[in-house]
C-alpha positions in Angstrom: -144.3 -104.4 -48.4 -146.5 -101.6 -47.0 -144.6 -98.3 -46.7 -146.0 -96.0 -44.1 -144.9 -92.4 -43.6 -145.3 -91.1 -40.1 -145.3 -87.2 -39.9 -145.0 -86.1 -36.3 -142.9 -83.3 -34.7 -142.5 -85.1 -31.4 -139.6 -87.5 -31.6 -140.9 -89.7 -28.7 -144.4 -89.9 -30.3 -142.9 -90.8 -33.7 -140.8 -93.5 -32.1 -143.8 -94.9 -30.2 -145.8 -95.0 -33.5 -143.0 -96.7 -35.3 -142.9 -99.5 -32.6 -146.7 -100.0 -32.7 -146.7 -100.2 -36.6 -143.7 -102.5 -36.7 -145.5 -104.8 -34.2 -148.1 -105.3 -37.0 -145.6 -107.5 -38.9 -142.6 -107.6 -41.1 -144.6 -106.4 -44.2 -144.8 -102.9 -42.7 -141.9 -100.5 -43.3 -141.9 -97.1 -41.4 -140.5 -93.9 -42.7 -140.4 -90.8 -40.4 -140.6 -87.1 -40.9 -140.4 -84.5 -38.1 -142.1 -81.7 -40.1 -144.5 -81.3 -43.0 -141.7 -79.9 -45.1 -139.6 -83.1 -44.4 -142.6 -85.2 -45.4 -142.8 -83.3 -48.8 -139.1 -84.2 -49.4 -139.6 -87.9 -48.5 -142.9 -88.3 -50.4 -141.4 -88.7 -53.9 -138.7 -91.2 -52.7 -141.0 -94.2 -52.0 -144.4 -95.6 -53.0 -146.4 -95.0 -49.8 -149.4 -97.2 -48.8 -150.4 -94.8 -46.0 -149.5 -91.4 -44.5 -150.1 -90.8 -40.8 -149.8 -87.1 -39.8 -150.1 -84.9 -36.8 -152.0 -81.6 -37.3 -150.0 -79.1 -35.2 -146.5 -79.0 -36.6 -144.0 -76.3 -37.4 -143.7 -75.1 -41.0 -146.3 -77.1 -43.0 -149.0 -78.3 -40.7 -151.0 -81.5 -41.1 -154.0 -79.9 -42.7 -151.7 -78.3 -45.4 -150.0 -81.6 -45.9 -153.3 -83.4 -46.4 -154.4 -80.7 -48.8 -151.2 -81.0 -50.8 -151.4 -84.8 -51.0 -155.0 -85.0 -51.9 -154.7 -82.4 -54.6 -151.6 -83.8 -56.2 -152.4 -86.4 -58.9 -149.6 -88.8 -58.2 -150.3 -88.9 -54.4 -154.1 -88.3 -54.2 -154.9 -92.0 -53.7 -152.6 -92.5 -50.7 -154.9 -93.0 -47.6 -154.2 -90.7 -44.7 -154.8 -90.9 -41.0 -154.7 -87.8 -38.7 -153.3 -88.3 -35.2 -153.8 -85.2 -33.1 -154.4 -83.7 -29.7 -157.2 -81.6 -31.3 -160.4 -83.2 -30.0 -163.1 -80.8 -31.4 -165.6 -82.1 -33.8 -164.8 -79.2 -36.1 -161.1 -80.3 -36.3 -162.2 -83.9 -37.1 -164.7 -82.8 -39.7 -162.2 -80.5 -41.4 -159.5 -83.2 -41.6 -162.0 -85.8 -42.9 -163.5 -83.3 -45.4 -160.0 -82.7 -46.8 -159.8 -86.4 -47.5 -158.2 -88.1 -44.5 -159.7 -91.6 -44.0 -159.5 -91.6 -40.2 -158.9 -89.3 -37.2 -157.3 -90.5 -34.0 -157.0 -88.4 -30.9 -154.0 -88.5 -28.6 -153.5 -90.3 -26.3 -154.5 -93.5 -28.0 -154.0 -97.2 -27.2 -151.6 -99.3 -29.4 -154.6 -101.6 -30.2 -156.8 -98.7 -31.4 -153.9 -97.3 -33.5 -153.2 -100.7 -35.1 -156.9 -101.3 -35.7 -157.3 -98.0 -37.6 -154.2 -98.7 -39.7 -155.6 -102.2 -40.6 -159.0 -100.8 -41.4 -157.7 -98.0 -43.6 -155.3 -100.3 -45.5 -157.9 -102.9 -46.1 -160.5 -100.5 -47.6 
């Protein structure tokens, strides 16, 4: 089973991501967090194969979440994908420099989203 944590403050976007991930197959289980703070509470409850996070969120933003995950020994090896409306090269470079494996800009196609997930989980 591949447990995937989706951290996104938009309920409709989270729901869409869940559907796209579940369409990959039964071996994928999706957990959801509406804020970075919620994600920090959920993180210790499961062994996650992947974290997908938005950047712009209330309380703890995606960059802070990535920084926490990548500097915490028990979580540092969990791959992360950023999904954001931020399209600047600077934002992409900053997220990838912190340790995210991929950066996807919104809006995205279900096929591109699934391909990034497969790619990140296979490496």
